[in-house]
C-alpha positions as a Markdown table, in Angstrom:
| # | Residue | x | y | z |
|---|---|---|---|---|
| 1 | Met | 46.8 | -17.9 | 18.9 |
| 2 | Asn | 50.4 | -19.0 | 18.3 |
| 3 | Pro | 52.5 | -15.7 | 18.2 |
| 4 | Thr | 55.2 | -17.5 | 16.1 |
| 5 | Gln | 52.8 | -18.6 | 13.4 |
| 6 | Arg | 52.1 | -16.3 | 10.4 |
| 7 | Thr | 49.7 | -17.2 | 7.6 |
| 8 | Glu | 49.8 | -14.8 | 4.6 |
| 9 | Leu | 46.4 | -13.5 | 3.4 |
| 10 | Lys | 47.1 | -14.5 | -0.2 |
| 11 | Glu | 47.3 | -18.2 | 1.0 |
| 12 | Leu | 43.6 | -18.0 | 1.9 |
| 13 | Gly | 42.2 | -15.5 | -0.6 |
| 14 | Glu | 39.1 | -13.5 | 0.0 |
| 15 | Phe | 36.7 | -16.4 | 0.4 |
| 16 | Gly | 39.1 | -18.5 | 2.4 |
| 17 | Leu | 39.5 | -15.6 | 4.8 |
| 18 | Ile | 35.7 | -15.1 | 5.0 |
| 19 | Arg | 35.3 | -18.8 | 5.9 |
| 20 | Lys | 38.1 | -18.5 | 8.5 |
| 21 | Ile | 36.7 | -15.5 | 10.3 |
| 22 | Ser | 33.1 | -16.8 | 10.1 |
| 23 | Ala | 33.8 | -20.3 | 11.4 |
| 24 | Gly | 32.1 | -20.9 | 14.7 |
| 25 | Ile | 30.0 | -17.7 | 14.5 |
| 26 | Glu | 26.5 | -18.6 | 15.8 |
| 27 | Leu | 23.5 | -16.4 | 15.3 |
| 28 | Gln | 22.1 | -15.6 | 18.8 |
| 29 | Asn | 19.0 | -13.5 | 17.9 |
| 30 | Lys | 15.8 | -15.0 | 16.6 |
| 31 | Glu | 15.5 | -12.1 | 14.2 |
| 32 | Ser | 18.7 | -13.1 | 12.4 |
| 33 | Val | 17.6 | -15.6 | 9.7 |
| 34 | Thr | 20.9 | -15.8 | 7.8 |
| 35 | Gly | 24.2 | -14.1 | 8.2 |
| 36 | Ile | 27.5 | -14.4 | 6.4 |
| 37 | Gly | 27.5 | -16.3 | 3.1 |
| 38 | Asp | 25.0 | -14.6 | 0.8 |
| 39 | Asp | 24.6 | -11.3 | -1.1 |
| 40 | Ala | 22.8 | -9.9 | 1.9 |
| 41 | Ala | 22.0 | -10.8 | 5.5 |
| 42 | Val | 18.3 | -11.6 | 6.2 |
| 43 | Met | 16.5 | -10.3 | 9.2 |
| 44 | Asp | 13.0 | -11.3 | 10.4 |
| 45 | Thr | 11.4 | -8.1 | 11.7 |
| 46 | Gly | 7.9 | -9.5 | 11.7 |
| 47 | Ala | 4.9 | -9.4 | 9.4 |
| 48 | Asp | 5.3 | -11.0 | 5.9 |
| 49 | Gln | 8.6 | -9.4 | 4.9 |
| 50 | Tyr | 12.3 | -9.9 | 5.6 |
| 51 | Thr | 14.7 | -7.0 | 6.0 |
| 52 | Leu | 17.8 | -7.3 | 3.8 |
| 53 | Ile | 21.2 | -5.7 | 4.8 |
| 54 | Ser | 24.4 | -5.5 | 2.7 |
| 55 | Thr | 27.6 | -3.4 | 2.8 |
| 56 | Asp | 30.2 | -2.7 | 0.2 |
| 57 | Met | 33.4 | -0.7 | 0.5 |
| 58 | Leu | 35.3 | 1.0 | -2.4 |
| 59 | Leu | 38.9 | 2.2 | -1.9 |
| 60 | Glu | 40.8 | 4.5 | -4.2 |
| 61 | Gly | 43.7 | 2.7 | -5.8 |
| 62 | Ile | 42.1 | -0.6 | -5.3 |
| 63 | His | 38.5 | -0.4 | -6.7 |
| 64 | Phe | 38.8 | 2.9 | -8.7 |
| 65 | Asp | 41.3 | 5.3 | -10.2 |
| 66 | Leu | 40.3 | 8.9 | -10.1 |
| 67 | Ser | 42.6 | 9.7 | -13.0 |
| 68 | Tyr | 39.8 | 8.4 | -15.3 |
| 69 | Val | 36.8 | 7.8 | -13.0 |
| 70 | Pro | 34.6 | 11.0 | -12.7 |
| 71 | Leu | 33.5 | 11.5 | -9.1 |
| 72 | Gln | 29.8 | 11.8 | -10.1 |
| 73 | His | 30.0 | 8.4 | -11.9 |
| 74 | Leu | 31.8 | 6.9 | -8.8 |
| 75 | Gly | 29.0 | 8.1 | -6.5 |
| 76 | Tyr | 26.4 | 6.5 | -8.8 |
| 77 | Lys | 28.4 | 3.2 | -9.1 |
| 78 | Ala | 28.9 | 3.0 | -5.4 |
| 79 | Val | 25.1 | 2.9 | -4.9 |
| 80 | Ala | 24.4 | 0.7 | -7.8 |
| 81 | Val | 26.7 | -2.1 | -6.7 |
| 82 | Asn | 25.0 | -2.2 | -3.3 |
| 83 | Val | 21.5 | -2.2 | -4.8 |
| 84 | Ser | 22.7 | -5.1 | -6.9 |
| 85 | Asp | 23.2 | -7.2 | -3.7 |
| 86 | Ile | 19.5 | -6.6 | -2.8 |
| 87 | Ala | 18.4 | -7.5 | -6.3 |
| 88 | Ala | 20.4 | -10.8 | -6.0 |
| 89 | Met | 18.1 | -11.7 | -3.0 |
| 90 | Asn | 15.0 | -10.9 | -5.1 |
| 91 | Gly | 14.4 | -7.9 | -2.8 |
| 92 | Ile | 13.6 | -4.2 | -3.2 |
| 93 | Pro | 16.1 | -1.6 | -1.9 |
| 94 | Lys | 14.7 | 1.0 | 0.5 |
| 95 | Gln | 17.4 | 2.9 | 2.3 |
| 96 | Ile | 21.2 | 3.5 | 2.3 |
| 97 | Thr | 23.7 | 5.0 | 4.6 |
| 98 | Val | 27.0 | 6.4 | 3.2 |
| 99 | Ala | 30.3 | 6.6 | 5.1 |
| 100 | Ile | 33.3 | 8.3 | 3.4 |
| 101 | Ala | 36.9 | 8.9 | 4.4 |
| 102 | Leu | 38.7 | 11.7 | 2.5 |
| 103 | Ser | 42.0 | 13.5 | 2.5 |
| 104 | Ser | 42.5 | 17.3 | 2.3 |
| 105 | Arg | 43.2 | 17.0 | -1.4 |
| 106 | Phe | 39.5 | 16.9 | -2.0 |
| 107 | Ser | 37.6 | 20.1 | -2.3 |
| 108 | Val | 34.0 | 20.8 | -1.2 |
| 109 | Glu | 33.1 | 20.9 | -4.8 |
| 110 | Ala | 34.6 | 17.5 | -5.5 |
| 111 | Ile | 32.5 | 15.9 | -2.7 |
| 112 | Glu | 29.4 | 17.7 | -4.0 |
| 113 | Ser | 30.1 | 16.0 | -7.3 |
| 114 | Leu | 30.4 | 12.6 | -5.6 |
| 115 | Tyr | 27.1 | 13.1 | -3.8 |
| 116 | Ala | 25.4 | 14.3 | -7.0 |
| 117 | Gly | 26.1 | 10.8 | -8.4 |
| 118 | Ile | 24.9 | 9.2 | -5.1 |
| 119 | Lys | 21.7 | 11.2 | -5.3 |
| 120 | Ala | 21.1 | 10.4 | -8.9 |
| 121 | Ala | 21.4 | 6.7 | -8.1 |
| 122 | Cys | 19.0 | 7.1 | -5.2 |
| 123 | Ala | 16.5 | 8.7 | -7.5 |
| 124 | Glu | 16.9 | 5.9 | -10.1 |
| 125 | Tyr | 16.5 | 3.1 | -7.7 |
| 126 | Lys | 14.0 | 4.8 | -5.4 |
| 127 | Val | 16.1 | 4.5 | -2.2 |
| 128 | Asp | 16.4 | 7.0 | 0.6 |
| 129 | Leu | 19.8 | 8.3 | 1.8 |
| 130 | Val | 19.2 | 8.3 | 5.6 |
| 131 | Gly | 22.6 | 8.8 | 7.2 |
| 132 | Gly | 26.2 | 7.8 | 7.3 |
| 133 | Asp | 29.6 | 9.1 | 8.6 |
| 134 | Thr | 32.4 | 11.3 | 7.4 |
| 135 | Thr | 36.0 | 11.1 | 8.6 |
| 136 | Thr | 39.5 | 11.9 | 7.4 |
| 137 | Ser | 41.9 | 9.8 | 5.4 |
| 138 | Lys | 45.7 | 10.2 | 5.2 |
| 139 | Ala | 45.6 | 9.4 | 1.6 |
| 140 | Gly | 42.8 | 8.6 | -0.9 |
| 141 | Leu | 39.1 | 8.3 | -0.8 |
| 142 | Val | 37.1 | 5.5 | 0.8 |
| 143 | Ile | 33.4 | 5.0 | 0.3 |
| 144 | Ser | 31.4 | 2.5 | 2.3 |
| 145 | Ile | 27.6 | 2.1 | 1.7 |
| 146 | Thr | 25.1 | 0.0 | 3.6 |
| 147 | Val | 21.9 | -0.8 | 1.9 |
| 148 | Leu | 18.6 | -2.0 | 3.5 |
| 149 | Gly | 15.9 | -3.7 | 1.5 |
| 150 | Leu | 12.7 | -5.7 | 1.8 |
| 151 | Val | 11.6 | -9.0 | 0.4 |
| 152 | Asn | 8.4 | -11.0 | 0.8 |
| 153 | Lys | 9.2 | -14.0 | 2.9 |
| 154 | Ser | 7.8 | -16.4 | 0.2 |
| 155 | Lys | 10.0 | -14.8 | -2.5 |
| 156 | Val | 13.4 | -14.4 | -0.9 |
| 157 | Val | 16.1 | -16.1 | -3.0 |
| 158 | Tyr | 19.4 | -17.5 | -1.7 |
| 159 | Arg | 22.6 | -18.9 | -3.2 |
| 160 | His | 22.1 | -22.4 | -1.6 |
| 161 | Thr | 18.7 | -23.4 | -3.0 |
| 162 | Ala | 19.5 | -24.5 | -6.7 |
| 163 | Lys | 18.4 | -28.0 | -7.7 |
| 164 | Pro | 19.7 | -30.4 | -10.3 |
| 165 | Asn | 18.1 | -29.8 | -13.8 |
| 166 | Asp | 17.4 | -26.1 | -12.9 |
| 167 | Ile | 18.2 | -23.9 | -15.9 |
| 168 | Ile | 21.1 | -21.4 | -15.5 |
| 169 | Cys | 20.2 | -17.9 | -16.6 |
| 170 | Thr | 22.0 | -14.6 | -16.9 |
| 171 | Ser | 20.6 | -11.1 | -17.3 |
| 172 | Gly | 22.3 | -9.1 | -20.0 |
| 173 | Asp | 25.7 | -9.5 | -21.6 |
| 174 | Leu | 29.0 | -10.1 | -19.9 |
| 175 | Gly | 32.6 | -9.0 | -20.2 |
| 176 | Gly | 31.9 | -5.4 | -21.1 |
| 177 | Ala | 33.0 | -3.8 | -17.8 |
| 178 | Phe | 36.4 | -5.6 | -18.0 |
| 179 | Ile | 37.0 | -4.5 | -21.5 |
| 180 | Gly | 36.0 | -0.9 | -20.6 |
| 181 | Leu | 38.6 | -1.0 | -17.8 |
| 182 | Gln | 41.3 | -2.2 | -20.2 |
| 183 | Leu | 40.5 | 0.8 | -22.5 |
| 184 | Leu | 40.7 | 3.3 | -19.7 |
| 185 | Glu | 43.9 | 1.8 | -18.4 |
| 186 | Arg | 45.4 | 2.0 | -21.9 |
| 187 | Glu | 44.4 | 5.6 | -22.3 |
| 188 | Lys | 45.9 | 6.4 | -18.9 |
| 189 | Gln | 49.3 | 5.0 | -19.9 |
| 190 | Val | 49.2 | 6.9 | -23.2 |
| 191 | Phe | 48.4 | 10.1 | -21.4 |
| 192 | Leu | 51.3 | 9.5 | -18.9 |
| 193 | Ala | 53.7 | 9.0 | -21.8 |
| 194 | Asn | 52.3 | 11.9 | -23.8 |
| 195 | Pro | 50.0 | 14.4 | -22.1 |
| 196 | Glu | 49.3 | 16.0 | -25.5 |
| 197 | Ala | 47.8 | 12.7 | -26.9 |
| 198 | Gln | 44.1 | 12.6 | -27.6 |
| 199 | Pro | 41.9 | 9.8 | -26.2 |
| 200 | Gln | 41.2 | 7.0 | -28.7 |
| 201 | Leu | 37.7 | 6.0 | -27.4 |
| 202 | Glu | 35.5 | 6.5 | -30.5 |
| 203 | Gly | 32.9 | 3.8 | -30.9 |
| 204 | Lys | 33.6 | 2.5 | -27.4 |
| 205 | Asp | 30.8 | 4.2 | -25.5 |
| 206 | Tyr | 29.1 | 1.0 | -24.4 |
| 207 | Val | 32.0 | -0.8 | -22.8 |
| 208 | Ile | 33.1 | 2.5 | -21.1 |
| 209 | Lys | 29.7 | 2.9 | -19.6 |
| 210 | Arg | 29.7 | -0.7 | -18.4 |
| 211 | Gln | 32.8 | 0.1 | -16.4 |
| 212 | Leu | 32.0 | 3.6 | -15.2 |
| 213 | Lys | 28.3 | 3.5 | -14.7 |
| 214 | Pro | 27.0 | -0.1 | -14.2 |
| 215 | Glu | 23.3 | -0.6 | -13.4 |
| 216 | Ala | 21.8 | -2.9 | -10.9 |
| 217 | Arg | 19.2 | -5.1 | -12.6 |
| 218 | Met | 16.2 | -4.2 | -10.6 |
| 219 | Asp | 14.2 | -4.2 | -13.8 |
| 220 | Val | 14.7 | -7.9 | -14.1 |
| 221 | Val | 13.6 | -8.4 | -10.5 |
| 222 | Tyr | 10.4 | -6.6 | -11.2 |
| 223 | Glu | 9.8 | -8.4 | -14.4 |
| 224 | Leu | 10.3 | -11.9 | -12.9 |
| 225 | Asp | 7.8 | -10.9 | -10.2 |
| 226 | Glu | 5.3 | -9.9 | -12.9 |
| 227 | Leu | 5.8 | -13.2 | -14.7 |
| 228 | Gly | 5.2 | -15.1 | -11.4 |
| 229 | Ile | 8.8 | -16.5 | -11.4 |
| 230 | Val | 10.8 | -16.9 | -8.2 |
| 231 | Pro | 14.3 | -18.0 | -9.1 |
| 232 | Thr | 15.6 | -21.1 | -7.3 |
| 233 | Ser | 18.9 | -19.4 | -6.6 |
| 234 | Met | 20.6 | -16.1 | -7.5 |
| 235 | Ile | 23.8 | -14.1 | -7.2 |
| 236 | Asp | 25.0 | -10.9 | -8.8 |
| 237 | Ile | 28.0 | -11.1 | -11.1 |
| 238 | Ser | 30.6 | -8.9 | -9.5 |
| 239 | Asp | 33.7 | -11.2 | -9.7 |
| 240 | Gly | 33.0 | -12.9 | -13.1 |
| 241 | Leu | 30.6 | -15.6 | -14.3 |
| 242 | Ala | 32.9 | -18.4 | -13.4 |
| 243 | Ser | 33.4 | -17.3 | -9.8 |
| 244 | Glu | 29.7 | -16.7 | -9.2 |
| 245 | Leu | 28.6 | -20.0 | -10.8 |
| 246 | Leu | 31.1 | -21.8 | -8.5 |
| 247 | His | 29.5 | -20.0 | -5.5 |
| 248 | Leu | 26.0 | -21.2 | -6.5 |
| 249 | Cys | 27.2 | -24.7 | -7.0 |
| 250 | Thr | 29.2 | -24.9 | -3.9 |
| 251 | Arg | 26.5 | -23.5 | -1.7 |
| 252 | Ser | 23.7 | -25.6 | -3.4 |
| 253 | Gly | 25.7 | -28.8 | -3.6 |
| 254 | Thr | 25.2 | -29.1 | -7.3 |
| 255 | Gly | 27.3 | -29.3 | -10.4 |
| 256 | Ala | 26.8 | -27.3 | -13.6 |
| 257 | Ile | 27.2 | -27.4 | -17.3 |
| 258 | Ile | 27.3 | -24.2 | -19.3 |
| 259 | Phe | 27.8 | -23.7 | -23.0 |
| 260 | Glu | 30.3 | -21.3 | -24.6 |
| 261 | Asp | 28.0 | -20.4 | -27.5 |
| 262 | Lys | 25.2 | -19.5 | -25.1 |
| 263 | Ile | 27.2 | -16.9 | -23.1 |
| 264 | Pro | 26.0 | -13.4 | -24.0 |
| 265 | Ile | 28.7 | -11.1 | -25.3 |
| 266 | Asp | 28.0 | -7.7 | -26.8 |
| 267 | Gly | 29.4 | -7.0 | -30.3 |
| 268 | Glu | 31.4 | -4.0 | -29.1 |
| 269 | Thr | 32.9 | -6.1 | -26.2 |
| 270 | Tyr | 33.8 | -8.9 | -28.6 |
| 271 | Asn | 35.5 | -6.6 | -31.2 |
| 272 | Thr | 37.4 | -4.6 | -28.6 |
| 273 | Ala | 38.6 | -7.7 | -26.8 |
| 274 | Ala | 40.0 | -8.8 | -30.2 |
| 275 | Glu | 41.9 | -5.5 | -30.4 |
| 276 | Phe | 43.5 | -6.4 | -27.1 |
| 277 | Asn | 44.1 | -10.0 | -28.2 |
| 278 | Ile | 42.0 | -11.2 | -25.3 |
| 279 | Asp | 39.5 | -14.1 | -25.6 |
| 280 | Pro | 36.0 | -12.5 | -25.2 |
| 281 | Val | 34.8 | -15.6 | -23.4 |
| 282 | Thr | 37.6 | -15.2 | -20.9 |
| 283 | Cys | 36.4 | -11.7 | -20.3 |
| 284 | Ala | 32.8 | -12.9 | -19.7 |
| 285 | Leu | 34.0 | -15.7 | -17.4 |
| 286 | Asn | 36.6 | -13.9 | -15.3 |
| 287 | Gly | 36.3 | -10.1 | -15.9 |
| 288 | Gly | 33.8 | -9.1 | -13.3 |
| 289 | Glu | 32.0 | -5.9 | -12.5 |
| 290 | Asp | 29.1 | -6.5 | -14.9 |
| 291 | Tyr | 26.6 | -6.6 | -12.0 |
| 292 | Glu | 24.2 | -8.7 | -14.1 |
| 293 | Leu | 22.2 | -11.4 | -12.3 |
| 294 | Leu | 23.1 | -15.1 | -12.5 |
| 295 | Phe | 20.1 | -17.1 | -11.4 |
| 296 | Thr | 18.5 | -20.5 | -11.8 |
| 297 | Ile | 14.9 | -21.3 | -12.6 |
| 298 | Arg | 12.7 | -24.5 | -12.6 |
| 299 | Gln | 12.2 | -26.2 | -16.0 |
| 300 | Glu | 8.5 | -25.4 | -15.8 |
| 301 | Asp | 9.2 | -21.7 | -15.6 |
| 302 | Phe | 11.1 | -21.6 | -18.9 |
| 303 | Pro | 8.1 | -21.0 | -21.2 |
| 304 | Lys | 7.2 | -17.8 | -19.2 |
| 305 | Leu | 10.7 | -16.4 | -19.7 |
| 306 | Lys | 11.9 | -17.8 | -23.0 |
| 307 | Asn | 11.1 | -14.6 | -25.0 |
| 308 | His | 12.6 | -12.1 | -22.6 |
| 309 | Pro | 15.1 | -10.1 | -24.5 |
| 310 | Asp | 17.5 | -9.6 | -21.6 |
| 311 | Val | 17.6 | -13.1 | -20.2 |
| 312 | Phe | 19.9 | -15.7 | -21.6 |
| 313 | Phe | 19.8 | -19.5 | -20.9 |
| 314 | Ile | 23.4 | -20.7 | -20.7 |
| 315 | Gly | 23.2 | -24.2 | -19.1 |
| 316 | Tyr | 21.8 | -26.3 | -16.4 |
| 317 | Met | 22.6 | -27.6 | -12.9 |
| 318 | Thr | 23.5 | -31.2 | -12.4 |
| 319 | Asp | 23.6 | -33.7 | -9.4 |
| 320 | Gln | 27.4 | -34.0 | -9.6 |
| 321 | Pro | 28.8 | -31.3 | -7.2 |
| 322 | Lys | 32.4 | -31.6 | -8.5 |
| 323 | Asp | 31.4 | -31.6 | -12.2 |
| 324 | Ile | 31.3 | -27.9 | -13.1 |
| 325 | His | 32.2 | -27.5 | -16.8 |
| 326 | Leu | 32.1 | -25.3 | -19.8 |
| 327 | Val | 31.2 | -27.0 | -23.1 |
| 328 | Thr | 33.2 | -25.2 | -25.8 |
| 329 | Lys | 32.0 | -24.6 | -29.4 |
| 330 | Ala | 34.2 | -27.6 | -30.4 |
| 331 | Glu | 32.2 | -29.7 | -27.9 |
| 332 | Asn | 35.0 | -30.1 | -25.4 |
| 333 | Lys | 34.3 | -30.1 | -21.7 |
| 334 | Val | 36.6 | -27.7 | -19.8 |
| 335 | Pro | 36.6 | -27.5 | -16.0 |
| 336 | Ile | 35.5 | -24.1 | -14.8 |
| 337 | Arg | 38.0 | -22.3 | -12.4 |
| 338 | Ala | 37.5 | -19.0 | -10.6 |
| 339 | Gln | 40.1 | -16.6 | -12.0 |
| 340 | Gly | 38.4 | -13.2 | -11.4 |
| 341 | Trp | 39.3 | -10.4 | -8.9 |
| 342 | Val | 41.9 | -11.4 | -6.4 |
| 343 | His | 41.7 | -9.3 | -3.2 |
| 344 | Phe | 44.9 | -10.3 | -1.5 |
């Protein structure tokens, strides 16, 4: 290491940093099937199933703002976003551990509220809270959750296994969580300017819920299994559709074509985006935090899924790895760039 050399984190970004620190890491144990690079690590513990492991950390002031995020909702969301990683591997979540760091500004009652949300999510997704850690923080709240799941070895789904001509699918609509965040941030600024002002959130229940209480799409995982469909690749949409599509293409060595008029956007999201003078498609492509599933299927599986009310077919994979485009309603091809959440 050259002590005079300094590279700023923002020069690499999150994924550049991950590539940097993971370069040269070799798996040494036969139980480690895959490590860094997917939604969850895959471990072979014998029999006919793999064990899945994933960890996510949420920091106050970075990932959430307690001026408008109820602690109970935060606890629920913290579990849901971890369960979503297991869903993205086509697995079933089984256990979580929860580590929190908190300052003295939090009361016992506040932490009970946080854990009420965690317990509610555990009940919803049928996972067991089996341990964790608690420590102090000089300022703010930190939540780190590790989730363990199981997946049949013949049904595990990775990011790197898409093929040309596979159909690109998304579960549910996109962009709602980003618009919900814009609303909450707006109301926070209004309150700071005038504490007597009343919130203007009428008719915005859906987008607010998409931000405060997202759901992991385990229902889609179960339904795909019932239909006898194993996706050829899959990832959850945490950083925006554009970013996640680029991940699938980069890891699979494919290109992609998606169509603007096929991207699912809820009416409330669309209308509220217009109020903010934001392009709704931009919200869907780059907003993030929807926690829907982006996955690909074989052409022959389309008839089994074509009538599913929550699955949308937005494009297809190609054999041109550098050709990743959005076809607009005007039939123009626009290169897709990742412009979602920037960590550094």
